[in-house]
N, C-alpha and C positions, 0 to 999 in steps of 0.2 A: 504494500500500500504506500503510495507516495503522498507527500504532504505538499499541498499547493498554498502558495502565499495568498493572503487576501489583500495584498498591496499591488496596485496597478500604477504604472508610470505613464504619464503623458507629457510630451515635450511642450514647452512654451518657447518655441524657436526664437522669436525676436528678442527675448530677454533671458540671458543666462542659462542656468542649468535646468534640467528636467525636474518637474515636481513629482514626488512620490507620496501618495496619499492612500488611505484605506479605500478598498474597492467600493464600499458602500457610498462613500462621498463622491467618488468619481462617477459611479453609475447614476447617482442622483443628479449630478451636474450635467452629464450627457443627456439624460432624460429631459432636463429643463431647457435644453437648447431650443427645442421647438417653440417654446413660449417666450423666448428672449426677444425683446425689442430694444435696440440700442438707445434710441431717442428717449424712451420712457424709463428704462431700467438702469442705465448707467449713471444717470444723475442720482437716483435713489441709492445705489450701491456706494458711490463715491461721496455722497452728501455734498453735492455742489449745485450751483445755479445754472452754469453754462456747460454745455457738452464739450468735453475735450476732443481735440482732433484725433483721428484714428492713429494709433501707435503711441500717443502720449499718455494714455490712461494705464497702459500695461504695467509700468514700473510702480505706480501707486497701488494698483490692484495687488501686485505681488507682495509689496510691503505689508499691506493690510492682511493679506492671506497668511503671510509668515507669522504675523502677530497672533492671528486667530489659531493657527496650527500649533504654535507654542503653548497657547492657553489650553488647547485640546490635549496636548501631550502631558501637560502639568495637571490635568484634571481641575483646572481653575473654575471657580464658581461663576465667573462672568463669561464663560465660553458659550457662544451662540451658534449651534449647529446650523440653523436656518440661514444665518448670515454667512457662515462658512460656505455653504452650498451656493448661495447667491454669488459670492466672490469667485468660486470655482467656475460657475456658469459664465460670469463676465470674463474671466481669464481665457476660457476656451473660446468664447465668441471674439474677443479682441485679438487673440492669437490667430484665429482663422481669418479675420479681417486683414490683419497685418500681412499674413502670408499671401492672401489674394491680391492685395495692393502691390506687393513686391513682385508677384508673377505677372501682373497686368502689363507693365512696359515690355516685358519679354514676349508676351503673347502678341501685342500690337506690332512689335518688330518682325515677328515671324509671318504675320498676316498680310 
């Protein structure tokens, strides 16, 4: 009988190293992608008035997610799993947007 890890890794290509989080958090974030609306949700996640340009929010999202992940690992009383999932959804969406924007000039050059 083999032991499977319950940790999944998903890369955040534009910013630094890959994130390694429990599978349940990653599955929740992947499932939440279908409901993500950048214009509506990013302001709420970042607690800001104006929407940052694509690519600018990722560093802030990663910092906040790192803070929440540390709280999770330390079993902190103020850990908010729902906020953690919202941040992971935002990181996935912003990473996808950054990758699409990076690929767009290459695709136009080929066409």
